[in-house]
MIZALUM-88041 format. One record per residue (C-alpha): residue in one letter; x, y, z. Coordinates in pm, whole numbers, padded with zeros to 5 digits, always signed. Layout:
aXYZ ...
//
This chain:
m+05611-03017-07416 d+05798-03374-07433 l+05669-03688-07275 e+05922-03658-06982 t+05781-03318-06886 l+05433-03440-06927 l+05454-03732-06691 s+05628-03521-06430 f+05317-03330-06342 e+05117-03423-06035 w+04822-03529-06251 s+04655-03661-05917 v+04537-03315-05827 m+04289-03337-06131 a+04142-03668-06019 p+03805-03521-05968 e+03791-03365-06306 f+03925-03698-06458 i+03629-03859-06298 i+03367-03645-06430 l+03508-03648-06779 g+03554-04026-06784 v+03197-04087-06674 a+03048-03839-06910 t+03236-03998-07197 l+03121-04341-07065 l+02759-04215-07051 s+02781-04068-07409 l+02897-04405-07568 l+02647-04617-07360 d+02366-04365-07477 l+02488-04432-07830 f+02522-04816-07844 l+02271-04937-07571 p+01947-05064-07722 k+01654-04815-07720 k+01425-05044-07478 i+01673-04997-07200 d+01581-04721-06973 r+01829-04445-06978 r+01754-04357-06610 l+02043-04623-06553 l+02270-04358-06709 g+02164-04120-06449 w+02273-04340-06167 i+02612-04430-06320 g+02663-04021-06346 f+02552-03998-05971 a+02796-04257-05864 g+03053-04068-06056 i+03002-03749-05892 l+03014-03910-05542 a+03357-04074-05651 a+03474-03734-05760 i+03353-03590-05411 g+03545-03865-05233 f+03873-03796-05417 l+03821-03399-05368 v+03770-03462-04966 g+04081-03676-04975 m+04272-03360-05097 y+04164-03137-04829 g+04449-02973-04642 k+04690-03049-04953 d+04948-02743-05014 v+04894-02545-05291 t+04976-02736-05622 t+05010-02613-05970 i+05053-02804-06306 l+05076-02724-06673 y+05281-02447-06615 e+05045-02273-06348 t+04733-02274-06570 y+04555-02533-06334 r+04609-02473-05955 l+04470-02661-05644 d+04444-02419-05359 s+04200-02392-05079 f+03955-02156-05282 a+03932-02420-05556 m+03854-02705-05311 a+03609-02499-05119 f+03392-02419-05418 k+03454-02737-05604 t+03268-02913-05296 l+02967-02701-05361 i+02956-02747-05732 l+02987-03141-05676 v+02724-03154-05386 g+02482-02932-05606 s+02527-03138-05914 a+02458-03465-05726 f+02130-03353-05581 i+02044-03214-05961 m+02145-03549-06106 l+01885-03711-05874 m+01634-03464-05981 a+01718-03521-06354 i+01654-03904-06302 s+01312-03849-06169 y+01212-03597-06412 e+00931-03658-06651 p+00757-03383-06834 k+00427-03392-06982 e+00547-03477-07348 g+00811-03722-07220 l+01183-03685-07253 k+01267-04072-07331 e+01476-04021-07663 y+01675-03721-07515 r+01720-03852-07142 g+02082-03992-07209 e+02209-03667-07341 f+02053-03480-07032 f+02293-03677-06802 y+02633-03641-06984 l+02561-03265-07088 l+02495-03224-06708 l+02826-03372-06619 l+03016-03161-06881 g+02867-02840-06733 v+02986-02941-06390 l+03322-03008-06538 g+03333-02653-06703 a+03259-02508-06347 m+03522-02699-06189 i+03798-02620-06440 m+03701-02269-06367 s+03756-02327-05993 s+04127-02432-06052 s+04201-02196-06334 g+04544-01997-06274 d+04527-01857-06636 l+04271-01646-06841 i+04265-01916-07115 t+04184-02193-06910 l+03933-01971-06696 f+03744-01894-07035 v+03757-02255-07155 g+03588-02353-06835 l+03337-02049-06869 e+03249-02167-07231 l+03216-02535-07162 l+02960-02456-06876 s+02805-02198-07104 l+02751-02426-07413 t+02629-02709-07243 s+02381-02466-07043 y+02226-02356-07392 v+02177-02723-07491 l+02019-02816-07166 a+01780-02523-07158 g+01643-02617-07498 l+01638-03017-07444 r+01244-03026-07421 k+01268-02988-07811 k+00882-03036-07863 n+00806-02767-07607 i+00777-02387-07755 q+00887-02224-07407 s+01212-02435-07382 n+01299-02351-07742 e+01248-01988-07656 a+01463-02013-07345 a+01755-02169-07533 m+01739-01900-07786 k+01736-01615-07559 y+02005-01767-07326 v+02239-01830-07639 i+02188-01468-07761 n+02242-01317-07412 g+02513-01554-07337 g+02695-01473-07641 i+02675-01107-07579 a+02810-01148-07237 t+03069-01368-07332 a+03190-01106-07606 i+03188-00814-07350 t+03386-01035-07093 l+03632-01134-07360 f+03674-00747-07465 g+03770-00664-07097 m+04012-00967-07066 s+04179-00853-07388 y+04262-00510-07229 v+04428-00665-06917 y+04619-00902-07155 g+04730-00616-07379 l+04861-00415-07065 t+05051-00714-06906 g+05141-00935-07200 t+05051-01253-07014 t+04751-01460-06959 n+04864-01617-06627 l+04674-01464-06341 n+04959-01458-06088 e+05203-01310-06329 m+04933-01046-06403 h+04876-00990-06019 l+05240-00912-05986 m+05297-00692-06304 l+04984-00479-06223 a+05112-00440-05853 q+05449-00305-05961 i+05337-00083-06236 n+05219+00283-06177 a+04852+00198-06254 r+04773+00592-06259 d+04953+00570-06618 m+04676+00341-06731 q+04399+00405-06520 f+04130+00474-06787 l+04223+00140-06962 l+04200-00050-06652 v+03872+00102-06540 i+03724-00008-06892 a+03872-00352-06835 f+03734-00385-06503 m+03375-00246-06618 m+03360-00473-06918 m+03475-00773-06727 f+03232-00724-06437 v+02928-00627-06664 g+02980-00959-06886 l+03012-01156-06590 s+02681-00986-06427 f+02481-01153-06709 k+02613-01485-06603 l+02516-01395-06234 a+02177-01254-06325 t+02222-00933-06152 a+02007-00644-06237 p+01983-00477-06468 f+02159-00784-06666 h+01916-01039-06556 m+01635-00985-06827 w+01712-01346-06972 a+01670-01541-06639 p+01305-01529-06587 d+01238-01658-06947 v+01508-01914-06910 y+01410-02037-06558 q+01068-02078-06683 g+01128-02260-07024 a+01419-02469-06899 p+01344-02838-06765 t+01299-02803-06379 p+01644-02991-06323 v+01828-02740-06562 t+01659-02452-06379 a+01804-02598-06055 f+02145-02617-06225 l+02139-02254-06344 a+02021-02118-06024 v+02294-02318-05812 v+02596-02455-05994 s+02602-02204-06264 k+02556-01899-06027 t+02825-02047-05792 a+03051-02077-06100 g+02972-01712-06153 f+03091-01605-05834 i+03388-01836-05846 i+03507-01639-06169 v+03421-01301-06011 l+03633-01365-05712 r+03921-01544-05879 l+03949-01244-06154 f+03893-00930-05964 i+04057-01012-05644 t+04375-01148-05806 l+04419-00884-06069 f+04288-00560-05898 f+04321-00614-05521 a+04690-00504-05526 t+04677-00280-05857 r+04701+00078-05737 a+04459+00343-05848 a+04450+00717-05874 e+04304+00804-05543 e+04286+00464-05373 a+04558+00207-05254 s+04357-00061-05461 m+04183-00059-05778 l+03922-00278-05625 f+03870-00053-05353 s+03810+00238-05592 m+03536+00031-05772 k+03343-00061-05451 e+03076+00186-05542 f+03030+00055-05894 i+02973-00291-05736 a+02748-00158-05464 v+02517+00001-05718 i+02480-00331-05895 a+02419-00510-05553 v+02136-00249-05435 a+01970-00269-05779 s+01987-00645-05778 m+01818-00656-05425 i+01546-00397-05497 i+01458-00524-05849 g+01488-00883-05777 n+01236-00859-05490 f+00994-00582-05616 v+00945-00771-05944 a+00902-01104-05773 l+00601-00970-05582 r+00400-00960-05928 q+00481-01319-06039 r+00220-01578-06054 n+00458-01849-06227 v+00690-02004-05961 k+00992-02043-06178 r+00977-01683-06266 l+00940-01599-05905 f+01254-01793-05834 a+01424-01642-06107 y+01385-01290-05958 s+01428-01419-05608 g+01782-01540-05762 v+01824-01178-05865 a+01783-01071-05538 h+02017-01340-05386 a+02290-01242-05641 g+02261-00893-05497 y+02316-01008-05145 l+02604-01215-05241 l+02755-00901-05405 v+02744-00722-05075 p+03071-00874-04922 l+03248-00797-05256 a+03128-00445-05246 t+03229-00405-04873 l+03573-00583-04937 n+03605-00689-04558 f+03853-00968-04624 i+03773-01128-04282 f+03447-01217-04383 i+03437-01211-04758 f+03518-01583-04843 e+03356-01725-04547 a+03031-01528-04581 m+02995-01585-04951 w+03083-01979-04910 f+02862-02024-04636 y+02568-01837-04820 l+02629-02059-05130 v+02595-02354-04920 a+02268-02247-04763 y+02140-02130-05099 l+02242-02470-05250 f+02015-02655-04990 m+01705-02444-05007 n+01698-02374-05358 i+01739-02708-05495 g+01498-02852-05242 a+01234-02592-05341 l+01272-02643-05707 a+01251-03038-05620 v+00919-02990-05462 l+00821-02777-05748 q+00904-03041-06010 v+00691-03319-05823 v+00401-03075-05776 t+00387-02942-06150 s+00465-03269-06316 r+00117-03370-06432 d+00018-03080-06628 d+00330-02872-06648 s+00148-02552-06507 e+00367-02368-06274 d+00124-02121-06145 v+00139-02080-05778 s-00229-02191-05758 r-00086-02552-05818 f+00041-02541-05446 a-00309-02483-05320 g-00416-02727-05081 l-00088-02926-05068 y-00078-02956-04706 q-00418-03178-04750 r-00270-03374-05045 s+00076-03434-04898 p+00148-03284-04541 l+00517-03378-04542 l+00581-03214-04892 a+00413-02901-04753 v+00636-02897-04446 l+00942-02959-04634 m+00856-02687-04887 s+00792-02433-04592 i+01137-02508-04439 f+01301-02423-04786 l+01082-02098-04817 l+01146-01992-04464 s+01523-02035-04508 l+01496-01843-04856 a+01313-01559-04661 g+01587-01564-04406 i+01402-01646-04089 p+01597-01742-03770 g+01645-02106-03722 t+01732-02176-04084 a+02064-02172-04301 g+01943-01887-04486 f+01909-01652-04172 i+02287-01744-04073 g+02390-01678-04423 k+02227-01336-04442 l+02355-01264-04093 n+02715-01322-04186 i+02693-01089-04466 f+02501-00823-04253 v+02774-00839-03970 g+03054-00816-04249 a+02896-00505-04411 i+02847-00311-04068 s+03207-00444-03934 e+03519-00229-03934 p+03664-00141-04171 s+03388-00157-04428 n+03087+00024-04238 a+02859-00033-04531 y+02555+00090-04340 v+02347+00178-04662 l+02397-00173-04799 a+02327-00339-04468 s+02001-00128-04464 v+01883-00215-04811 l+01973-00583-04721 i+01716-00589-04425 l+01456-00399-04593 t+01438-00594-04933 t+01459-00937-04700 i+01150-00814-04534 i+00976-00723-04867 s+01069-01113-04971 y+00843-01250-04706 f+00520-01126-04907 y+00600-01377-05204 y+00765-01661-05001 f+00449-01653-04754 g+00238-01608-05042 i+00324-01963-05168 m+00304-02107-04792 t-00064-01936-04792 q-00162-02146-05086 m-00037-02459-04929 f-00203-02439-04591 f-00505-02200-04624 r-00652-02252-04989 p-00850-02562-05100 s-00699-02800-05319 a-00874-02841-05685 s-00760-03187-05679 q-00741-03479-05415 e-00521-03696-05624 r-00214-03834-05425 i+00127-03719-05526 h+00373-03946-05624 v+00729-03874-05511 p+01028-04074-05681 i+01306-04210-05457 g+01553-03986-05600 i+01324-03686-05502 w+01289-03801-05173 i+01658-03842-05081 t+01711-03501-05235 l+01437-03319-05037 i+01524-03503-04694 l+01918-03424-04731 c+01845-03054-04832 a+01580-03000-04563 v+01834-03160-04294 g+02116-02938-04435 t+01888-02617-04415 i+01777-02684-04043 v+02128-02821-03923 l+02319-02523-04069 g+02052-02290-03935 v+02068-02428-03559 l+02458-02533-03551 p+02612-02326-03842 n+02944-02367-03669 l+02955-02702-03824 a+03009-02572-04173 i+03217-02250-04054 d+03450-02475-03854 m+03473-02694-04136 f+03563-02404-04363 g+03806-02265-04114 n+03980-02593-04059 n+04018-02709-04413 f+04038-02395-04634 d+04298-02116-04570 i+04181-01920-04878 l+04332-01578-04766 l+04674-01744-04730 d+04659-01959-05042 f+04499-01728-05281 f+04816-01564-05400 s+05063-01815-05293 v+05281-01988-05565 d+05355-02387-05574 k+05683-02405-05427 n+05797-02675-05654 h+05724-02462-05977 q+05863-02127-05863 
//
């Protein structure tokens, strides 16, 4: 590629990624050269400002036509902008949590690493959102994965953190190998790594001749990515990693990493298999609906039932995350394209607010002794009424109680499941029943907060960064529960995903 060609690309579409990369590089250099006596929280505030700048540039590109650069390996379309918004907003809240994070054994010497590794993980998720090629998709996935492994084990003097990193690396390596194996089959059948070219070739060929190979490719990629999503039965790493990782990293894995997992699932499977003909169905993706539905049902049932037995709140949220991953798979299993993108996007918005908010409260409540037992919430209402009320809002939303964003998110998925042409009544029934089961463990935490005596009357100190996170997450949870059209209209007015998903940049045809 000569210099003239390189300069001809519209690099401005990558402005958010360049900002995150530049700030991460700056933070790594500052951490290296600044005197040890300077508090590294300063780097966190610089990182937070960088994320806000990236959000500003991204919002400025809303409504822009589909643009591809670097020979269609990078594409800016409505899908990329919608999900990048979630990633950046979630990472801004998590950065505020990380600035305020102070474990029992201290984190002073590693705090600088914390911030720029977090930004590199965010960069990997953003690259995945805009990938138009298997190679860039895989590079983004690995950048996110490798930084997550290091972040999970950042509390180097904590045995549980070390165990979390080891289990995450082993499971992540196996998942990556399985995913790559499935990708290699699709590449072998098409001879290209470009997703749009793959889409066109698989739509034109008679897939019946290679049905067996395509089924293997589909199942391998889906199983490999199911590890990333923490869906049952590929979720066994999640409880240990959530428990052992620093709380802001748990929030990062629960929100940003899970969102990135659904991004790659949607981008890969809809692009490659929606127009691919199958032996008995018009679409390969439709023929695999039952396979996706089984994983969705298993995730909803196993996640909610096992959560009932948990005493450690982080493990409880891990199994809750398994159940929520199952809820999010329901639109993909029903393949009702009127609802699929909007329902999944809205649910991920709601999940971002309620999950980060709940984990921020957990971080504050457990900061003194690192005990994450549910009994740590006993008497919270007497010690800090506002914290107890905010935690209740997040728990009610996670449970799907009316008046919260979580309820609207579940309602959208339920309506999509029972509407024509999907009529997935079994999936809708399982969603309702497992949601009712979740009330027991969410309300169990509320029982501790309001009806159990506190072992300590010590006042809880809440840092300014956590207050900002809690208040904004609570406002988002309530406003989207009462006025959901604010988000739905924003999605409809700014993102035309169905039109953009398979479209080609007219300047690069």
